[in-house]
N, CA, C, O and the ligand as a Tripos MOL2 file, in Angstrom:
@<TRIPOS>MOLECULE
protein
  249   247    63     0     0
PROTEIN
NO_CHARGES

@<TRIPOS>ATOM
      1 N           0.8410   -1.2110    0.0000 N.3       1 MET1
      2 CA          0.0000    0.0000    0.0000 C.3       1 MET1
      3 C           0.8670    1.2470    0.0000 C.2       1 MET1
      4 O           1.8470    1.3360    0.7390 O.2       1 MET1
      5 N           0.5070    2.1860   -0.8140 N.am      2 THR2
      6 CA          1.2130    3.4620   -0.8430 C.3       2 THR2
      7 C           0.2190    4.5700   -0.5700 C.2       2 THR2
      8 O          -0.9870    4.3380   -0.4830 O.2       2 THR2
      9 N           0.7280    5.7420   -0.4390 N.am      3 ASN3
     10 CA         -0.1410    6.9030   -0.2380 C.3       3 ASN3
     11 C          -0.4710    7.5780   -1.5640 C.2       3 ASN3
     12 O          -0.8440    8.7500   -1.6000 O.2       3 ASN3
     13 N          -0.3320    6.8390   -2.6290 N.am      4 ALA4
     14 CA         -0.6190    7.4090   -3.9470 C.3       4 ALA4
     15 C          -2.0460    7.9100   -3.9930 C.2       4 ALA4
     16 O          -2.9210    7.3990   -3.2930 O.2       4 ALA4
     17 N          -2.2740    8.9130   -4.8240 N.am      5 ALA5
     18 CA         -3.6170    9.4760   -4.9560 C.3       5 ALA5
     19 C          -4.5840    8.3900   -5.3920 C.2       5 ALA5
     20 O          -4.2380    7.4990   -6.1680 O.2       5 ALA5
     21 N          -5.7880    8.4790   -4.8820 N.am      6 LYS6
     22 CA         -6.8100    7.5290   -5.2960 C.3       6 LYS6
     23 C          -7.1200    7.7370   -6.7750 C.2       6 LYS6
     24 O          -6.9550    8.8370   -7.3010 O.2       6 LYS6
     25 N          -7.5620    6.6950   -7.4280 N.am      7 PRO7
     26 CA         -7.8910    6.8470   -8.8510 C.3       7 PRO7
     27 C          -9.1930    7.6110   -9.0410 C.2       7 PRO7
     28 O          -9.9590    7.8280   -8.1030 O.2       7 PRO7
     29 N          -9.4100    8.0030  -10.2620 N.am      8 CYS8
     30 CA        -10.6620    8.6550  -10.6350 C.3       8 CYS8
     31 C         -11.8370    7.7770  -10.2160 C.2       8 CYS8
     32 O         -11.8660    6.5950  -10.5600 O.2       8 CYS8
     33 N         -12.8000    8.3190   -9.4870 N.am      9 PRO9
     34 CA        -13.9220    7.5130   -9.0250 C.3       9 PRO9
     35 C         -14.8510    7.0780  -10.1570 C.2       9 PRO9
     36 O         -15.6660    6.1710   -9.9850 O.2       9 PRO9
     37 N         -14.7290    7.7130  -11.2870 N.am     10 ILE10
     38 CA        -15.6080    7.3770  -12.4050 C.3      10 ILE10
     39 C         -15.0490    6.2280  -13.2200 C.2      10 ILE10
     40 O         -15.7390    5.2410  -13.4730 O.2      10 ILE10
     41 N         -13.7890    6.3590  -13.6320 N.am     11 CYS11
     42 CA        -13.2610    5.3540  -14.5500 C.3      11 CYS11
     43 C         -12.0430    4.6250  -13.9890 C.2      11 CYS11
     44 O         -11.5020    3.7250  -14.6300 O.2      11 CYS11
     45 N         -11.6110    5.0200  -12.7810 N.am     12 ARG12
     46 CA        -10.4830    4.3450  -12.1130 C.3      12 ARG12
     47 C          -9.1420    4.6160  -12.7590 C.2      12 ARG12
     48 O          -8.1690    3.9380  -12.4290 O.2      12 ARG12
     49 N          -9.0450    5.5580  -13.6450 N.am     13 LYS13
     50 CA         -7.7390    5.9330  -14.1660 C.3      13 LYS13
     51 C          -7.0920    6.8740  -13.1610 C.2      13 LYS13
     52 O          -7.7770    7.4480  -12.3140 O.2      13 LYS13
     53 N          -5.7630    7.0360  -13.2520 N.am     14 PRO14
     54 CA         -5.1080    7.9750  -12.3300 C.3      14 PRO14
     55 C          -5.6770    9.3710  -12.4940 C.2      14 PRO14
     56 O          -5.8720    9.8450  -13.6130 O.2      14 PRO14
     57 N          -5.9440   10.0300  -11.3710 N.am     15 ARG15
     58 CA         -6.4980   11.3800  -11.4590 C.3      15 ARG15
     59 C          -5.4130   12.3780  -11.8420 C.2      15 ARG15
     60 O          -4.2240   12.0990  -11.6900 O.2      15 ARG15
     61 N          -5.8140   13.5120  -12.3250 N.am     16 THR16
     62 CA         -4.8750   14.5810  -12.6550 C.3      16 THR16
     63 C          -5.1540   15.7620  -11.7470 C.2      16 THR16
     64 O          -6.3020   16.0050  -11.3740 O.2      16 THR16
     65 N          -4.1030   16.5040  -11.3860 N.am     17 PRO17
     66 CA         -4.2880   17.6460  -10.4700 C.3      17 PRO17
     67 C          -5.3160   18.6420  -10.9770 C.2      17 PRO17
     68 O          -6.0890   19.1890  -10.1910 O.2      17 PRO17
     69 N          -5.3330   18.8790  -12.2630 N.am     18 ASP18
     70 CA         -6.2630   19.8620  -12.8280 C.3      18 ASP18
     71 C          -7.7140   19.4700  -12.6370 C.2      18 ASP18
     72 O          -8.5870   20.3310  -12.5230 O.2      18 ASP18
     73 N          -7.9710   18.1860  -12.6030 N.am     19 ASN19
     74 CA         -9.3580   17.7310  -12.5540 C.3      19 ASN19
     75 C          -9.6540   16.9060  -11.3170 C.2      19 ASN19
     76 O         -10.6900   16.2440  -11.2480 O.2      19 ASN19
     77 N          -8.7540   16.9360  -10.3340 N.am     20 ALA20
     78 CA         -8.9350   16.1490   -9.1310 C.3      20 ALA20
     79 C         -10.3200   16.3970   -8.5410 C.2      20 ALA20
     80 O         -10.7890   17.5350   -8.5560 O.2      20 ALA20
     81 N         -10.9860   15.3710   -8.0250 N.am     21 PRO21
     82 CA        -10.4800   13.9980   -7.9130 C.3      21 PRO21
     83 C         -10.7180   13.1540   -9.1520 C.2      21 PRO21
     84 O         -10.7210   11.9260   -9.0700 O.2      21 PRO21
     85 N         -10.9140   13.7760  -10.2670 N.am     22 PHE22
     86 CA        -11.1740   13.0130  -11.4820 C.3      22 PHE22
     87 C          -9.9640   13.0360  -12.3930 C.2      22 PHE22
     88 O          -8.9890   13.7410  -12.1310 O.2      22 PHE22
     89 N         -10.0320   12.2560  -13.4710 N.am     23 CYS23
     90 CA         -8.9010   12.1630  -14.3780 C.3      23 CYS23
     91 C          -9.0360   13.1490  -15.5140 C.2      23 CYS23
     92 O          -8.0530   13.4730  -16.1800 O.2      23 CYS23
     93 N         -10.2370   13.6240  -15.7390 N.am     24 SER24
     94 CA        -10.4670   14.4800  -16.9020 C.3      24 SER24
     95 C         -11.7510   15.2590  -16.7240 C.2      24 SER24
     96 O         -12.5740   14.9390  -15.8650 O.2      24 SER24
     97 N         -11.9170   16.2940  -17.5500 N.am     25 THR25
     98 CA        -13.1610   17.0590  -17.4860 C.3      25 THR25
     99 C         -14.3370   16.1780  -17.8520 C.2      25 THR25
    100 O         -15.4500   16.4010  -17.3760 O.2      25 THR25
    101 N         -14.1070   15.1890  -18.6850 N.am     26 ARG26
    102 CA        -15.1930   14.3080  -19.0890 C.3      26 ARG26
    103 C         -15.7500   13.5640  -17.8770 C.2      26 ARG26
    104 O         -16.9650   13.4580  -17.7050 O.2      26 ARG26
    105 N         -14.8560   13.0550  -17.0480 N.am     27 CYS27
    106 CA        -15.3120   12.3270  -15.8700 C.3      27 CYS27
    107 C         -15.9320   13.2880  -14.8600 C.2      27 CYS27
    108 O         -16.8840   12.9330  -14.1650 O.2      27 CYS27
    109 N         -15.4010   14.4820  -14.7790 N.am     28 ARG28
    110 CA        -15.9510   15.4680  -13.8600 C.3      28 ARG28
    111 C         -17.3940   15.8040  -14.2670 C.2      28 ARG28
    112 O         -18.2900   15.8790  -13.4260 O.2      28 ARG28
    113 N         -17.5880   15.9990  -15.5500 N.am     29 ASP29
    114 CA        -18.9270   16.2800  -16.0540 C.3      29 ASP29
    115 C         -19.8560   15.0930  -15.8280 C.2      29 ASP29
    116 O         -21.0400   15.2580  -15.5350 O.2      29 ASP29
    117 N         -19.3100   13.9240  -15.9660 N.am     30 ARG30
    118 CA        -20.1210   12.7270  -15.7950 C.3      30 ARG30
    119 C         -20.5520   12.6220  -14.3310 C.2      30 ARG30
    120 O         -21.6830   12.2410  -14.0320 O.2      30 ARG30
    121 N         -19.6440   12.9620  -13.4370 N.am     31 ASP31
    122 CA        -19.9780   12.9210  -12.0130 C.3      31 ASP31
    123 C         -21.0730   13.9330  -11.7060 C.2      31 ASP31
    124 O         -22.0230   13.6390  -10.9810 O.2      31 ASP31
    125 N         -20.9290   15.1150  -12.2610 N.am     32 LEU32
    126 CA        -21.9390   16.1600  -12.0510 C.3      32 LEU32
    127 C         -23.3060   15.6990  -12.5140 C.2      32 LEU32
    128 O         -24.3070   15.9050  -11.8270 O.2      32 LEU32
    129 N         -23.3460   15.0750  -13.6790 N.am     33 SER33
    130 CA        -24.6360   14.6410  -14.2010 C.3      33 SER33
    131 C         -25.2060   13.5340  -13.3340 C.2      33 SER33
    132 O         -26.4240   13.3670  -13.2640 O.2      33 SER33
    133 N         -24.3430   12.7760  -12.6710 N.am     34 GLN34
    134 CA        -24.8450   11.7470  -11.7560 C.3      34 GLN34
    135 C         -25.4810   12.3880  -10.5360 C.2      34 GLN34
    136 O         -26.4670   11.8810  -10.0020 O.2      34 GLN34
    137 N         -24.9160   13.4940  -10.1000 N.am     35 TRP35
    138 CA        -25.4950   14.1960   -8.9460 C.3      35 TRP35
    139 C         -26.8990   14.6730   -9.2560 C.2      35 TRP35
    140 O         -27.7790   14.6690   -8.3960 O.2      35 TRP35
    141 N         -27.0930   15.0840  -10.4990 N.am     36 PHE36
    142 CA        -28.4110   15.5970  -10.8640 C.3      36 PHE36
    143 C         -29.3770   14.4760  -11.1930 C.2      36 PHE36
    144 O         -30.5920   14.6680  -11.1890 O.2      36 PHE36
    145 N         -28.8280   13.2990  -11.4800 N.am     37 GLY37
    146 CA        -29.6860   12.1460  -11.6570 C.3      37 GLY37
    147 C         -29.8100   11.4690  -10.3110 C.2      37 GLY37
    148 O         -29.7160   12.1300   -9.2760 O.2      37 GLY37
    149 N         -30.0210   10.1560  -10.3050 N.am     38 ASP38
    150 CA        -30.0180    9.4950   -9.0040 C.3      38 ASP38
    151 C         -28.9520    8.4270   -8.9490 C.2      38 ASP38
    152 O         -29.1390    7.3820   -8.3270 O.2      38 ASP38
    153 N         -27.8250    8.6930   -9.6060 N.am     39 GLY39
    154 CA        -26.7160    7.7550   -9.5600 C.3      39 GLY39
    155 C         -25.9970    7.7880   -8.2230 C.2      39 GLY39
    156 O         -25.2530    6.8620   -7.9030 O.2      39 GLY39
    157 N         -26.2030    8.8370   -7.4350 N.am     40 TYR40
    158 CA        -25.4830    9.0020   -6.1870 C.3      40 TYR40
    159 C         -26.4450    9.1210   -5.0130 C.2      40 TYR40
    160 O         -27.4900    9.7650   -5.1120 O.2      40 TYR40
    161 N         -26.0820    8.5010   -3.9180 N.am     41 ALA41
    162 CA        -26.7580    8.8140   -2.6680 C.3      41 ALA41
    163 C         -25.9610    9.9540   -2.0550 C.2      41 ALA41
    164 O         -24.7800    9.7790   -1.7520 O.2      41 ALA41
    165 N         -26.5520   11.0760   -1.8710 N.am     42 VAL42
    166 CA        -25.8430   12.2540   -1.3840 C.3      42 VAL42
    167 C         -25.4640   12.0620    0.0770 C.2      42 VAL42
    168 O         -26.3470   11.8920    0.9170 O.2      42 VAL42
    169 N         -24.1750   12.0840    0.4050 N.am     43 PRO43
    170 CA        -23.7450   11.8560    1.7930 C.3      43 PRO43
    171 C         -24.1530   13.0010    2.7120 C.2      43 PRO43
    172 O         -24.7820   12.7710    3.7450 O.2      43 PRO43
    173 N         -23.8070   14.2170    2.3510 N.am     44 GLY44
    174 CA        -24.2080   15.3540    3.1650 C.3      44 GLY44
    175 C         -25.2540   16.1060    2.3950 C.2      44 GLY44
    176 O         -24.9570   17.0820    1.7070 O.2      44 GLY44
    177 N         -26.4820   15.6480    2.5110 N.am     45 ARG45
    178 CA        -27.5210   16.2370    1.6640 C.3      45 ARG45
    179 C         -27.7950   17.6810    2.0590 C.2      45 ARG45
    180 O         -27.6750   18.0390    3.2310 O.2      45 ARG45
    181 N         -28.1560   18.4990    1.1020 N.am     46 PRO46
    182 CA        -28.5050   19.8840    1.4200 C.3      46 PRO46
    183 C         -29.8010   19.9220    2.2070 C.2      46 PRO46
    184 O         -30.6150   19.0030    2.1170 O.2      46 PRO46
    185 N         -29.9940   20.9760    2.9720 N.am     47 ALA47
    186 CA        -31.2080   21.1160    3.7640 C.3      47 ALA47
    187 C         -32.4230   21.1540    2.8560 C.2      47 ALA47
    188 O         -32.3930   21.7540    1.7820 O.2      47 ALA47
    189 N         -33.4740   20.5190    3.2900 N.am     48 LEU48
    190 CA        -34.7090   20.5290    2.5170 C.3      48 LEU48
    191 C         -35.3900   21.8780    2.6990 C.2      48 LEU48
    192 O         -35.2410   22.5110    3.7440 O.2      48 LEU48
    193 N         -36.1240   22.3190    1.7050 N.am     49 PRO49
    194 CA        -36.8040   23.6240    1.8030 C.3      49 PRO49
    195 C         -37.6680   23.7290    3.0600 C.2      49 PRO49
    196 O         -37.7200   24.7890    3.6850 O.2      49 PRO49
    197 N         -38.3380   22.6570    3.4320 N.am     50 GLU50
    198 CA        -39.2040   22.7290    4.6160 C.3      50 GLU50
    199 C         -38.3840   22.8690    5.9000 C.2      50 GLU50
    200 O         -38.8500   23.4580    6.8760 O.2      50 GLU50
    201 N         -37.1660   22.3290    5.8990 N.am     51 GLU51
    202 CA        -36.2880   22.4860    7.0580 C.3      51 GLU51
    203 C         -35.8140   23.9300    7.1790 C.2      51 GLU51
    204 O         -35.7420   24.4850    8.2760 O.2      51 GLU51
    205 N         -35.4950   24.5200    6.0470 N.am     52 ILE52
    206 CA        -35.0770   25.9210    6.0540 C.3      52 ILE52
    207 C         -36.2340   26.7920    6.5310 C.2      52 ILE52
    208 O         -36.0360   27.7090    7.3290 O.2      52 ILE52
    209 N         -37.4200   26.5140    6.0520 N.am     53 ALA53
    210 CA        -38.6020   27.2640    6.4540 C.3      53 ALA53
    211 C         -38.8320   27.1200    7.9570 C.2      53 ALA53
    212 O         -39.1630   28.0980    8.6270 O.2      53 ALA53
    213 N         -38.6610   25.9140    8.4920 N.am     54 ALA54
    214 CA        -38.8670   25.6750    9.9190 C.3      54 ALA54
    215 C         -37.8720   26.4940   10.7350 C.2      54 ALA54
    216 O         -38.2160   27.0350   11.7860 O.2      54 ALA54
    217 N         -36.6370   26.5830   10.2450 N.am     55 GLU55
    218 CA        -35.6270   27.3600   10.9580 C.3      55 GLU55
    219 C         -35.9700   28.8340   10.9560 C.2      55 GLU55
    220 O         -35.7880   29.5210   11.9620 O.2      55 GLU55
    221 N         -36.4520   29.3110    9.8590 N.am     56 VAL56
    222 CA        -36.8250   30.7180    9.7520 C.3      56 VAL56
    223 C         -37.9560   31.0220   10.7220 C.2      56 VAL56
    224 O         -37.9400   32.0490   11.4000 O.2      56 VAL56
    225 N         -38.9350   30.1330   10.7900 N.am     57 ILE57
    226 CA        -40.0780   30.3170   11.6920 C.3      57 ILE57
    227 C         -39.6120   30.2480   13.1450 C.2      57 ILE57
    228 O         -40.0360   31.0510   13.9760 O.2      57 ILE57
    229 N         -38.7220   29.2690   13.4550 N.am     58 ALA58
    230 CA        -38.2430   29.0970   14.8300 C.3      58 ALA58
    231 C         -37.4500   30.3170   15.2920 C.2      58 ALA58
    232 O         -37.4980   30.6890   16.4650 O.2      58 ALA58
    233 N         -36.7210   30.9380   14.3630 N.am     59 GLY59
    234 CA        -35.8890   32.0720   14.7270 C.3      59 GLY59
    235 C         -36.6820   33.3750   14.8290 C.2      59 GLY59
    236 O         -36.1670   34.3990   15.2790 O.2      59 GLY59
    237 N         -37.9120   33.3160   14.4130 N.am     60 LYS60
    238 CA        -38.7270   34.5280   14.4140 C.3      60 LYS60
    239 C         -39.5260   34.5720   15.7200 C.2      60 LYS60
    240 O         -40.4740   33.8040   15.8890 O.2      60 LYS60
    241 N         -39.1600   35.4390   16.6210 N.am     61 GLU61
    242 CA        -39.7470   35.4390   17.9690 C.3      61 GLU61
    243 C         -40.8650   36.4580   18.1460 C.2      61 GLU61
    244 O         -41.5270   36.4710   19.1840 O.2      61 GLU61
    245 N         -41.0790   37.2930   17.1740 N.am     62 ASP62
    246 CA        -42.1460   38.2820   17.3460 C.3      62 ASP62
    247 C         -43.3590   37.8720   16.5500 C.2      62 ASP62
    248 O         -44.3710   38.5730   16.5610 O.2      62 ASP62
    249 ZN        -11.9060    9.2540  -15.1170 Zn       63 ZN63
@<TRIPOS>BOND
     1     1     2 1
     2     2     3 1
     3     3     4 2
     4     3     5 am
     5     5     6 1
     6     6     7 1
     7     7     8 2
     8     7     9 am
     9     9    10 1
    10    10    11 1
    11    11    12 2
    12    11    13 am
    13    13    14 1
    14    14    15 1
    15    15    16 2
    16    15    17 am
    17    17    18 1
    18    18    19 1
    19    19    20 2
    20    19    21 am
    21    21    22 1
    22    22    23 1
    23    23    24 2
    24    23    25 am
    25    25    26 1
    26    26    27 1
    27    27    28 2
    28    27    29 am
    29    29    30 1
    30    30    31 1
    31    31    32 2
    32    31    33 am
    33    33    34 1
    34    34    35 1
    35    35    36 2
    36    35    37 am
    37    37    38 1
    38    38    39 1
    39    39    40 2
    40    39    41 am
    41    41    42 1
    42    42    43 1
    43    43    44 2
    44    43    45 am
    45    45    46 1
    46    46    47 1
    47    47    48 2
    48    47    49 am
    49    49    50 1
    50    50    51 1
    51    51    52 2
    52    51    53 am
    53    53    54 1
    54    54    55 1
    55    55    56 2
    56    55    57 am
    57    57    58 1
    58    58    59 1
    59    59    60 2
    60    59    61 am
    61    61    62 1
    62    62    63 1
    63    63    64 2
    64    63    65 am
    65    65    66 1
    66    66    67 1
    67    67    68 2
    68    67    69 am
    69    69    70 1
    70    70    71 1
    71    71    72 2
    72    71    73 am
    73    73    74 1
    74    74    75 1
    75    75    76 2
    76    75    77 am
    77    77    78 1
    78    78    79 1
    79    79    80 2
    80    79    81 am
    81    81    82 1
    82    82    83 1
    83    83    84 2
    84    83    85 am
    85    85    86 1
    86    86    87 1
    87    87    88 2
    88    87    89 am
    89    89    90 1
    90    90    91 1
    91    91    92 2
    92    91    93 am
    93    93    94 1
    94    94    95 1
    95    95    96 2
    96    95    97 am
    97    97    98 1
    98    98    99 1
    99    99   100 2
   100    99   101 am
   101   101   102 1
   102   102   103 1
   103   103   104 2
   104   103   105 am
   105   105   106 1
   106   106   107 1
   107   107   108 2
   108   107   109 am
   109   109   110 1
   110   110   111 1
   111   111   112 2
   112   111   113 am
   113   113   114 1
   114   114   115 1
   115   115   116 2
   116   115   117 am
   117   117   118 1
   118   118   119 1
   119   119   120 2
   120   119   121 am
   121   121   122 1
   122   122   123 1
   123   123   124 2
   124   123   125 am
   125   125   126 1
   126   126   127 1
   127   127   128 2
   128   127   129 am
   129   129   130 1
   130   130   131 1
   131   131   132 2
   132   131   133 am
   133   133   134 1
   134   134   135 1
   135   135   136 2
   136   135   137 am
   137   137   138 1
   138   138   139 1
   139   139   140 2
   140   139   141 am
   141   141   142 1
   142   142   143 1
   143   143   144 2
   144   143   145 am
   145   145   146 1
   146   146   147 1
   147   147   148 2
   148   147   149 am
   149   149   150 1
   150   150   151 1
   151   151   152 2
   152   151   153 am
   153   153   154 1
   154   154   155 1
   155   155   156 2
   156   155   157 am
   157   157   158 1
   158   158   159 1
   159   159   160 2
   160   159   161 am
   161   161   162 1
   162   162   163 1
   163   163   164 2
   164   163   165 am
   165   165   166 1
   166   166   167 1
   167   167   168 2
   168   167   169 am
   169   169   170 1
   170   170   171 1
   171   171   172 2
   172   171   173 am
   173   173   174 1
   174   174   175 1
   175   175   176 2
   176   175   177 am
   177   177   178 1
   178   178   179 1
   179   179   180 2
   180   179   181 am
   181   181   182 1
   182   182   183 1
   183   183   184 2
   184   183   185 am
   185   185   186 1
   186   186   187 1
   187   187   188 2
   188   187   189 am
   189   189   190 1
   190   190   191 1
   191   191   192 2
   192   191   193 am
   193   193   194 1
   194   194   195 1
   195   195   196 2
   196   195   197 am
   197   197   198 1
   198   198   199 1
   199   199   200 2
   200   199   201 am
   201   201   202 1
   202   202   203 1
   203   203   204 2
   204   203   205 am
   205   205   206 1
   206   206   207 1
   207   207   208 2
   208   207   209 am
   209   209   210 1
   210   210   211 1
   211   211   212 2
   212   211   213 am
   213   213   214 1
   214   214   215 1
   215   215   216 2
   216   215   217 am
   217   217   218 1
   218   218   219 1
   219   219   220 2
   220   219   221 am
   221   221   222 1
   222   222   223 1
   223   223   224 2
   224   223   225 am
   225   225   226 1
   226   226   227 1
   227   227   228 2
   228   227   229 am
   229   229   230 1
   230   230   231 1
   231   231   232 2
   232   231   233 am
   233   233   234 1
   234   234   235 1
   235   235   236 2
   236   235   237 am
   237   237   238 1
   238   238   239 1
   239   239   240 2
   240   239   241 am
   241   241   242 1
   242   242   243 1
   243   243   244 2
   244   243   245 am
   245   245   246 1
   246   246   247 1
   247   247   248 2
@<TRIPOS>SUBSTRUCTURE
     1 MET1         2 RESIDUE 1 A MET
     2 THR2         6 RESIDUE 1 A THR
     3 ASN3        10 RESIDUE 1 A ASN
     4 ALA4        14 RESIDUE 1 A ALA
     5 ALA5        18 RESIDUE 1 A ALA
     6 LYS6        22 RESIDUE 1 A LYS
     7 PRO7        26 RESIDUE 1 A PRO
     8 CYS8        30 RESIDUE 1 A CYS
     9 PRO9        34 RESIDUE 1 A PRO
    10 ILE10       38 RESIDUE 1 A ILE
    11 CYS11       42 RESIDUE 1 A CYS
    12 ARG12       46 RESIDUE 1 A ARG
    13 LYS13       50 RESIDUE 1 A LYS
    14 PRO14       54 RESIDUE 1 A PRO
    15 ARG15       58 RESIDUE 1 A ARG
    16 THR16       62 RESIDUE 1 A THR
    17 PRO17       66 RESIDUE 1 A PRO
    18 ASP18       70 RESIDUE 1 A ASP
    19 ASN19       74 RESIDUE 1 A ASN
    20 ALA20       78 RESIDUE 1 A ALA
    21 PRO21       82 RESIDUE 1 A PRO
    22 PHE22       86 RESIDUE 1 A PHE
    23 CYS23       90 RESIDUE 1 A CYS
    24 SER24       94 RESIDUE 1 A SER
    25 THR25       98 RESIDUE 1 A THR
    26 ARG26      102 RESIDUE 1 A ARG
    27 CYS27      106 RESIDUE 1 A CYS
    28 ARG28      110 RESIDUE 1 A ARG
    29 ASP29      114 RESIDUE 1 A ASP
    30 ARG30      118 RESIDUE 1 A ARG
    31 ASP31      122 RESIDUE 1 A ASP
    32 LEU32      126 RESIDUE 1 A LEU
    33 SER33      130 RESIDUE 1 A SER
    34 GLN34      134 RESIDUE 1 A GLN
    35 TRP35      138 RESIDUE 1 A TRP
    36 PHE36      142 RESIDUE 1 A PHE
    37 GLY37      146 RESIDUE 1 A GLY
    38 ASP38      150 RESIDUE 1 A ASP
    39 GLY39      154 RESIDUE 1 A GLY
    40 TYR40      158 RESIDUE 1 A TYR
    41 ALA41      162 RESIDUE 1 A ALA
    42 VAL42      166 RESIDUE 1 A VAL
    43 PRO43      170 RESIDUE 1 A PRO
    44 GLY44      174 RESIDUE 1 A GLY
    45 ARG45      178 RESIDUE 1 A ARG
    46 PRO46      182 RESIDUE 1 A PRO
    47 ALA47      186 RESIDUE 1 A ALA
    48 LEU48      190 RESIDUE 1 A LEU
    49 PRO49      194 RESIDUE 1 A PRO
    50 GLU50      198 RESIDUE 1 A GLU
    51 GLU51      202 RESIDUE 1 A GLU
    52 ILE52      206 RESIDUE 1 A ILE
    53 ALA53      210 RESIDUE 1 A ALA
    54 ALA54      214 RESIDUE 1 A ALA
    55 GLU55      218 RESIDUE 1 A GLU
    56 VAL56      222 RESIDUE 1 A VAL
    57 ILE57      226 RESIDUE 1 A ILE
    58 ALA58      230 RESIDUE 1 A ALA
    59 GLY59      234 RESIDUE 1 A GLY
    60 LYS60      238 RESIDUE 1 A LYS
    61 GLU61      242 RESIDUE 1 A GLU
    62 ASP62      246 RESIDUE 1 A ASP
    63 ZN63       249 GROUP 0 **** ****
């Protein structure tokens, strides 16, 4: 085992600094399109609109 950079998560080729953590803009774009599809389970999901609304209501004391 080495501390070498992990490979591109899309195609497993060595990543490049310019496109890290991907190997190319193509893989980066592919990853982005997966985010907008349902190819990914979002680990740190963004707050849901109703959660944001609840916070706004909770913070409003008058
Ligand atoms: Zn790649």
